[in-house]
C-alpha positions as CSV (number, residue, x, y, z in Angstrom):
1,M,108.2,157.6,86.3
2,N,107.2,161.1,87.6
3,T,108.7,164.4,86.6
4,A,110.7,164.9,89.8
5,E,112.1,161.4,89.6
6,E,113.1,162.0,85.9
7,Q,114.8,165.3,86.8
8,R,116.8,163.8,89.7
9,W,117.9,160.9,87.5
10,S,118.9,163.2,84.6
11,A,120.9,165.4,87.0
12,L,122.6,162.4,88.6
13,R,123.5,161.0,85.2
14,A,125.0,164.3,84.2
15,D,127.3,164.3,87.2
16,V,128.2,160.6,87.5
17,D,130.2,159.2,84.5
18,A,129.4,155.6,85.3
19,L,125.7,156.3,84.8
20,A,126.2,158.5,81.7
21,A,128.5,156.2,79.9
22,A,126.0,153.4,79.7
23,P,122.4,153.3,78.6
24,A,121.4,153.3,82.3
25,G,117.8,153.7,83.3
26,L,116.1,153.8,86.6
27,D,115.7,150.1,86.7
28,T,119.3,149.3,85.7
29,V,121.2,147.2,88.2
30,L,124.1,149.3,89.2
31,G,126.4,146.4,89.9
32,Q,126.1,145.4,86.2
33,L,127.5,148.7,84.9
34,P,131.1,148.3,83.9
35,Q,132.2,151.6,85.5
36,W,130.2,151.3,88.7
37,D,133.0,151.5,91.3
38,S,134.2,153.5,94.3
39,L,134.7,156.6,92.1
40,A,131.1,156.4,91.0
41,V,130.0,156.1,94.6
42,L,132.0,159.1,95.5
43,L,130.5,161.1,92.6
44,V,127.0,160.2,93.8
45,I,127.9,161.4,97.3
46,T,129.3,164.7,95.9
47,H,126.2,165.2,93.8
48,A,123.9,164.7,96.8
49,E,125.9,167.2,98.8
50,Q,126.2,169.8,96.2
51,T,122.8,169.5,94.6
52,Y,120.5,168.6,97.5
53,G,122.6,169.4,100.6
54,R,122.3,165.8,101.6
55,A,125.2,164.0,103.4
56,L,125.3,160.4,102.3
57,T,127.7,157.7,103.2
58,G,129.4,155.2,100.9
59,A,127.5,152.4,102.6
60,Q,124.2,154.1,101.8
61,V,125.1,154.5,98.1
62,R,126.5,151.0,97.8
63,A,123.2,149.6,99.3
64,C,121.3,150.9,96.3
65,R,120.6,148.1,93.9
66,T,119.2,150.2,91.0
67,G,119.1,153.7,89.7
68,R,115.6,154.1,91.2
69,D,117.1,153.3,94.6
70,L,119.6,156.1,94.1
71,V,116.9,158.6,93.2
72,A,114.9,157.5,96.3
73,L,118.0,158.1,98.4
74,L,118.2,161.6,97.1
75,S,114.6,162.4,97.9
């Protein structure tokens, strides 16, 4: 894992409760997290807009299988 990827993941975990509440890593399957739901998707979208100026859709976020996929979407 590179430094930029680590920083994006840490920032995302700080803003998204579903990722912070569990010992989630970049290779964690999001669908296996107990709190991964529509609110978590909305928080990822909000994080992307506020932190990176990126406009994401719910479909884009839901298509991510792992934390690594989310970080790649933010890049």
